[in-house]
C-alpha positions as CSV (number, residue, x, y, z in Angstrom):
1,M,-102.0,-40.8,85.1
2,P,-104.9,-40.6,82.7
3,V,-103.9,-40.2,79.0
4,C,-105.8,-39.3,75.9
5,P,-105.6,-42.2,73.3
6,N,-106.1,-39.7,70.5
7,C,-103.9,-36.7,71.5
8,R,-101.6,-38.8,73.6
9,Y,-101.3,-36.2,76.3
10,E,-101.2,-37.1,80.0
11,Y,-103.5,-35.4,82.5
12,V,-103.7,-35.1,86.3
13,E,-105.9,-37.6,88.2
14,G,-109.5,-36.7,88.2
15,I,-109.7,-35.6,84.5
16,K,-112.0,-38.0,82.6
17,V,-112.3,-36.5,79.2
18,C,-109.6,-34.8,77.0
19,P,-110.2,-31.1,77.0
20,D,-108.7,-30.8,73.5
21,C,-110.6,-33.4,71.5
22,G,-113.3,-34.7,73.9
23,T,-112.1,-38.3,73.8
24,P,-112.5,-40.3,77.1
25,L,-109.1,-40.8,78.8
26,V,-107.6,-44.2,79.5
27,D,-105.3,-45.3,82.4
28,E,-102.5,-46.2,80.1
29,L,-101.6,-46.5,76.4
30,N,-100.2,-49.7,75.0
31,E,-97.7,-48.4,72.5
32,D,-97.5,-51.8,70.8
33,E,-101.1,-51.5,69.6
34,W,-100.3,-48.4,67.4
35,V,-98.0,-48.4,64.4
36,V,-96.5,-45.6,62.3
37,V,-98.0,-45.6,58.7
38,Y,-96.6,-42.2,57.5
39,T,-93.9,-39.7,58.5
40,S,-93.2,-36.2,57.3
41,D,-91.6,-33.0,58.4
42,K,-94.8,-31.1,57.4
43,L,-97.4,-31.1,60.2
44,Y,-100.1,-29.8,57.8
45,E,-99.6,-32.8,55.5
46,I,-100.0,-35.3,58.4
47,Q,-103.1,-33.4,59.6
48,M,-104.7,-33.6,56.2
49,L,-104.0,-37.3,55.9
50,K,-105.4,-37.9,59.4
51,A,-108.5,-36.0,58.4
52,E,-108.8,-38.3,55.3
53,L,-108.3,-41.4,57.4
54,D,-110.9,-40.2,59.9
55,G,-113.3,-39.6,57.0
56,A,-112.7,-43.3,56.0
57,D,-113.5,-44.4,59.6
58,I,-109.8,-45.4,60.2
59,K,-108.8,-44.2,63.6
60,A,-105.6,-42.2,63.5
61,T,-103.4,-40.0,65.8
62,V,-100.6,-37.6,65.2
63,L,-97.4,-37.8,67.1
64,S,-95.4,-34.7,66.6
65,Q,-91.9,-34.0,67.8
66,K,-92.0,-30.5,66.4
67,D,-91.5,-27.6,68.7
68,S,-93.0,-24.5,67.3
69,N,-90.8,-22.4,69.5
70,F,-87.7,-23.9,67.8
71,P,-88.4,-24.6,64.1
72,V,-86.0,-27.0,62.5
73,T,-86.1,-29.4,59.5
74,G,-84.9,-32.9,59.0
75,D,-85.0,-35.8,61.5
76,L,-85.4,-33.4,64.5
77,A,-88.8,-32.3,63.1
78,V,-90.4,-35.6,62.3
79,V,-94.2,-35.9,62.6
80,K,-95.7,-39.4,62.6
81,L,-99.2,-40.6,61.6
82,M,-100.1,-43.6,63.7
83,V,-103.0,-46.0,63.5
84,P,-104.1,-49.1,65.4
85,K,-102.0,-52.2,64.4
86,E,-105.1,-53.9,62.9
87,D,-105.9,-51.0,60.6
88,A,-102.3,-50.4,59.4
89,E,-102.7,-52.2,56.0
90,S,-105.9,-50.4,55.2
91,A,-104.4,-47.1,56.2
92,V,-101.3,-47.5,54.1
93,N,-103.4,-48.6,51.1
94,F,-105.7,-45.6,51.6
95,I,-102.7,-43.2,51.9
96,N,-101.2,-44.6,48.7
97,E,-104.5,-44.1,46.9
98,I,-104.6,-40.5,48.0
99,K,-100.9,-39.9,46.9
100,N,-101.5,-41.6,43.5
101,S,-104.6,-39.6,42.8
102,K,-102.8,-36.4,43.6
103,K,-99.9,-37.4,41.3
104,N,-102.5,-38.0,38.5
105,E,-104.1,-34.7,39.0
106,E,-100.7,-32.9,38.7
107,E,-99.9,-34.6,35.4
């Protein structure tokens, strides 16, 4: 089945481009090529960090296990920010810079 490498959704045969984000679909995802660089129970936080990484030309995707029909907190509601393995170090450094700059602004 074709799958979107960005949204990570599977589609029926014949679909060539993700209707959500416009990314060309691939035949399969190699999960070993992506690593988790940040987790949170707040989807908006992950989405903001993804936007920052995208702005820095670091490809990122969000893997959410949240179900908006059944809101919960804790481990059942984890949202992951993932990047290609080769960009992991840069992404972590970039996220740390963002977090440190926000701490400095709050002080």
